[in-house]
Structure formats: C-alpha cells, structure tokens
TORKOL-4160 file (C-alpha; in steps of 0.2 Angstrom, whole numbers, padded with zeros to 4 digits, m for minus):
139
<pt num="1" X="0000" Y="0000" Z="0001"/>
<pt num="2" X="0005" Y="0019" Z="m0004"/>
<pt num="3" X="0004" Y="0033" Z="0007"/>
<pt num="4" X="m0006" Y="0048" Z="0002"/>
<pt num="5" X="0012" Y="0057" Z="m0002"/>
<pt num="6" X="0017" Y="0043" Z="m0012"/>
<pt num="7" X="0001" Y="0042" Z="m0022"/>
<pt num="8" X="0000" Y="0062" Z="m0025"/>
<pt num="9" X="0019" Y="0061" Z="m0031"/>
<pt num="10" X="0016" Y="0045" Z="m0043"/>
<pt num="11" X="0000" Y="0053" Z="m0051"/>
<pt num="12" X="0001" Y="0071" Z="m0051"/>
<pt num="13" X="m0001" Y="0076" Z="m0069"/>
<pt num="14" X="m0007" Y="0060" Z="m0074"/>
<pt num="15" X="m0024" Y="0055" Z="m0082"/>
<pt num="16" X="m0032" Y="0041" Z="m0072"/>
<pt num="17" X="m0046" Y="0032" Z="m0080"/>
<pt num="18" X="m0048" Y="0018" Z="m0068"/>
<pt num="19" X="m0063" Y="0012" Z="m0076"/>
<pt num="20" X="m0059" Y="0015" Z="m0095"/>
<pt num="21" X="m0076" Y="0023" Z="m0097"/>
<pt num="22" X="m0077" Y="0042" Z="m0100"/>
<pt num="23" X="m0058" Y="0047" Z="m0099"/>
<pt num="24" X="m0050" Y="0054" Z="m0084"/>
<pt num="25" X="m0064" Y="0058" Z="m0071"/>
<pt num="26" X="m0063" Y="0063" Z="m0053"/>
<pt num="27" X="m0072" Y="0048" Z="m0048"/>
<pt num="28" X="m0058" Y="0038" Z="m0057"/>
<pt num="29" X="m0044" Y="0047" Z="m0046"/>
<pt num="30" X="m0054" Y="0041" Z="m0030"/>
<pt num="31" X="m0057" Y="0024" Z="m0035"/>
<pt num="32" X="m0037" Y="0022" Z="m0038"/>
<pt num="33" X="m0035" Y="0029" Z="m0022"/>
<pt num="34" X="m0045" Y="0017" Z="m0013"/>
<pt num="35" X="m0036" Y="0003" Z="m0023"/>
<pt num="36" X="m0018" Y="0010" Z="m0020"/>
<pt num="37" X="m0019" Y="0017" Z="m0002"/>
<pt num="38" X="m0035" Y="0011" Z="0008"/>
<pt num="39" X="m0035" Y="m0006" Z="0000"/>
<pt num="40" X="m0054" Y="m0006" Z="0001"/>
<pt num="41" X="m0068" Y="m0015" Z="m0010"/>
<pt num="42" X="m0073" Y="m0003" Z="m0024"/>
<pt num="43" X="m0091" Y="0003" Z="m0020"/>
<pt num="44" X="m0102" Y="m0005" Z="m0034"/>
<pt num="45" X="m0116" Y="0003" Z="m0043"/>
<pt num="46" X="m0110" Y="0020" Z="m0039"/>
<pt num="47" X="m0105" Y="0033" Z="m0055"/>
<pt num="48" X="m0107" Y="0051" Z="m0051"/>
<pt num="49" X="m0096" Y="0060" Z="m0037"/>
<pt num="50" X="m0110" Y="0065" Z="m0027"/>
<pt num="51" X="m0117" Y="0046" Z="m0026"/>
<pt num="52" X="m0103" Y="0042" Z="m0014"/>
<pt num="53" X="m0109" Y="0052" Z="m0003"/>
<pt num="54" X="m0127" Y="0052" Z="m0004"/>
<pt num="55" X="m0128" Y="0032" Z="m0006"/>
<pt num="56" X="m0116" Y="0029" Z="0008"/>
<pt num="57" X="m0129" Y="0020" Z="0019"/>
<pt num="58" X="m0131" Y="0007" Z="0005"/>
<pt num="59" X="m0114" Y="0004" Z="0003"/>
<pt num="60" X="m0112" Y="0001" Z="0022"/>
<pt num="61" X="m0125" Y="m0013" Z="0021"/>
<pt num="62" X="m0112" Y="m0020" Z="0006"/>
<pt num="63" X="m0100" Y="m0020" Z="0022"/>
<pt num="64" X="m0087" Y="m0008" Z="0013"/>
<pt num="65" X="m0074" Y="0000" Z="0025"/>
<pt num="66" X="m0079" Y="0019" Z="0024"/>
<pt num="67" X="m0087" Y="0030" Z="0037"/>
<pt num="68" X="m0097" Y="0044" Z="0032"/>
<pt num="69" X="m0095" Y="0062" Z="0040"/>
<pt num="70" X="m0107" Y="0076" Z="0036"/>
<pt num="71" X="m0100" Y="0092" Z="0034"/>
<pt num="72" X="m0105" Y="0107" Z="0046"/>
<pt num="73" X="m0097" Y="0123" Z="0046"/>
<pt num="74" X="m0081" Y="0125" Z="0056"/>
<pt num="75" X="m0077" Y="0107" Z="0054"/>
<pt num="76" X="m0062" Y="0101" Z="0042"/>
<pt num="77" X="m0060" Y="0084" Z="0035"/>
<pt num="78" X="m0043" Y="0075" Z="0040"/>
<pt num="79" X="m0029" Y="0071" Z="0028"/>
<pt num="80" X="m0033" Y="0059" Z="0017"/>
<pt num="81" X="m0051" Y="0059" Z="0018"/>
<pt num="82" X="m0060" Y="0059" Z="0002"/>
<pt num="83" X="m0071" Y="0076" Z="0001"/>
<pt num="84" X="m0089" Y="0074" Z="m0010"/>
<pt num="85" X="m0096" Y="0089" Z="m0016"/>
<pt num="86" X="m0114" Y="0091" Z="m0022"/>
<pt num="87" X="m0120" Y="0094" Z="m0039"/>
<pt num="88" X="m0121" Y="0112" Z="m0044"/>
<pt num="89" X="m0130" Y="0122" Z="m0060"/>
<pt num="90" X="m0115" Y="0117" Z="m0071"/>
<pt num="91" X="m0111" Y="0100" Z="m0064"/>
<pt num="92" X="m0125" Y="0088" Z="m0062"/>
<pt num="93" X="m0113" Y="0075" Z="m0054"/>
<pt num="94" X="m0105" Y="0084" Z="m0040"/>
<pt num="95" X="m0086" Y="0082" Z="m0036"/>
<pt num="96" X="m0074" Y="0071" Z="m0027"/>
<pt num="97" X="m0056" Y="0074" Z="m0022"/>
<pt num="98" X="m0044" Y="0068" Z="m0008"/>
<pt num="99" X="m0039" Y="0080" Z="0006"/>
<pt num="100" X="m0020" Y="0085" Z="0007"/>
<pt num="101" X="m0024" Y="0098" Z="0019"/>
<pt num="102" X="m0038" Y="0110" Z="0026"/>
<pt num="103" X="m0042" Y="0123" Z="0038"/>
<pt num="104" X="m0061" Y="0131" Z="0040"/>
<pt num="105" X="m0059" Y="0142" Z="0025"/>
<pt num="106" X="m0049" Y="0129" Z="0013"/>
<pt num="107" X="m0047" Y="0113" Z="0008"/>
<pt num="108" X="m0031" Y="0108" Z="m0004"/>
<pt num="109" X="m0037" Y="0093" Z="m0013"/>
<pt num="110" X="m0028" Y="0081" Z="m0025"/>
<pt num="111" X="m0041" Y="0080" Z="m0039"/>
<pt num="112" X="m0045" Y="0078" Z="m0057"/>
<pt num="113" X="m0058" Y="0087" Z="m0068"/>
<pt num="114" X="m0069" Y="0077" Z="m0080"/>
<pt num="115" X="m0073" Y="0090" Z="m0092"/>
<pt num="116" X="m0056" Y="0097" Z="m0094"/>
<pt num="117" X="m0048" Y="0079" Z="m0095"/>
<pt num="118" X="m0030" Y="0089" Z="m0090"/>
<pt num="119" X="m0025" Y="0076" Z="m0077"/>
<pt num="120" X="m0022" Y="0074" Z="m0057"/>
<pt num="121" X="m0017" Y="0090" Z="m0049"/>
<pt num="122" X="m0018" Y="0101" Z="m0033"/>
<pt num="123" X="m0031" Y="0112" Z="m0030"/>
<pt num="124" X="m0038" Y="0124" Z="m0017"/>
<pt num="125" X="m0057" Y="0125" Z="m0015"/>
<pt num="126" X="m0070" Y="0132" Z="m0001"/>
<pt num="127" X="m0083" Y="0122" Z="0007"/>
<pt num="128" X="m0097" Y="0127" Z="m0005"/>
<pt num="129" X="m0107" Y="0113" Z="m0009"/>
<pt num="130" X="m0096" Y="0100" Z="0002"/>
<pt num="131" X="m0108" Y="0087" Z="0008"/>
<pt num="132" X="m0094" Y="0079" Z="0018"/>
<pt num="133" X="m0080" Y="0067" Z="0018"/>
<pt num="134" X="m0075" Y="0047" Z="0018"/>
<pt num="135" X="m0063" Y="0041" Z="0029"/>
<pt num="136" X="m0055" Y="0023" Z="0030"/>
<pt num="137" X="m0065" Y="0013" Z="0043"/>
<pt num="138" X="m0053" Y="0008" Z="0058"/>
<pt num="139" X="m0053" Y="m0010" Z="0059"/>
C-alpha cells in the first residue's frame, strides 16, 4: 500500500481512467486512491461523484470499509479523507477529491476534472457544496 504522499507523487499530472469509461474523471482518481492507498473494495453501482456520499448507507450494508462524515460549518476533513461535493447548476454529477490539508476556509485537494481532462492536480477549494467526506474505517 502507498501513503497519500506517495500516491500524489506517483499520479500528479497523470490522467487516471480507472474504469476505462468517459476518460479521466474525478471518480476515477478516487477509485485509484481506494485501491492503492486504502486497499478497500470498490463501491459498486456508484457513478456520479455525489453518489459516493448520498448512497453511503446502501454501501455500508454491503460491508464496505468507509465511514461517512457530514460537513458542518467549522469542521475540516482530515488528511487523506475523500471529500464529496454536491451537484451544481454547471455540474450535475458533483465532485470528489482527496484532502491533502484543510482549514476552516480552504481544502487543499488532489483531484482531476472530467470536463477538462487535464489530469490529476493539486487544487484549493472552499466549502461551498461540500456534502462531507469519507474516511477509511479503522478495523
């Protein structure tokens, strides 16, 4: 298994297309992360980024190894959490990225954008439309 830092170093600038469909999407990067860093089963039947959060209870019944944390003002995701953003007017699918660092104002994410297809990069985002985040369940 890789660390978060090793994962970022290995994939920075790369176009990750985990499932071979629709090109390099934000969801593909998250799936690659779950495989290489968390070593957990892939969530089945989930396509849109927001679904990873909104369909979490269904996945829990399938015994996946993730905990869901709802975003509330002032909370911050821990390093390595997978942050999920809800749909917007310009992006009906939502967005997903891996937290490198966060404070109450900004999240530093490792992400890729399926619309631009420009590969994995480090970006800074605010908390607008954040649904919450997923962390690996400690066994």
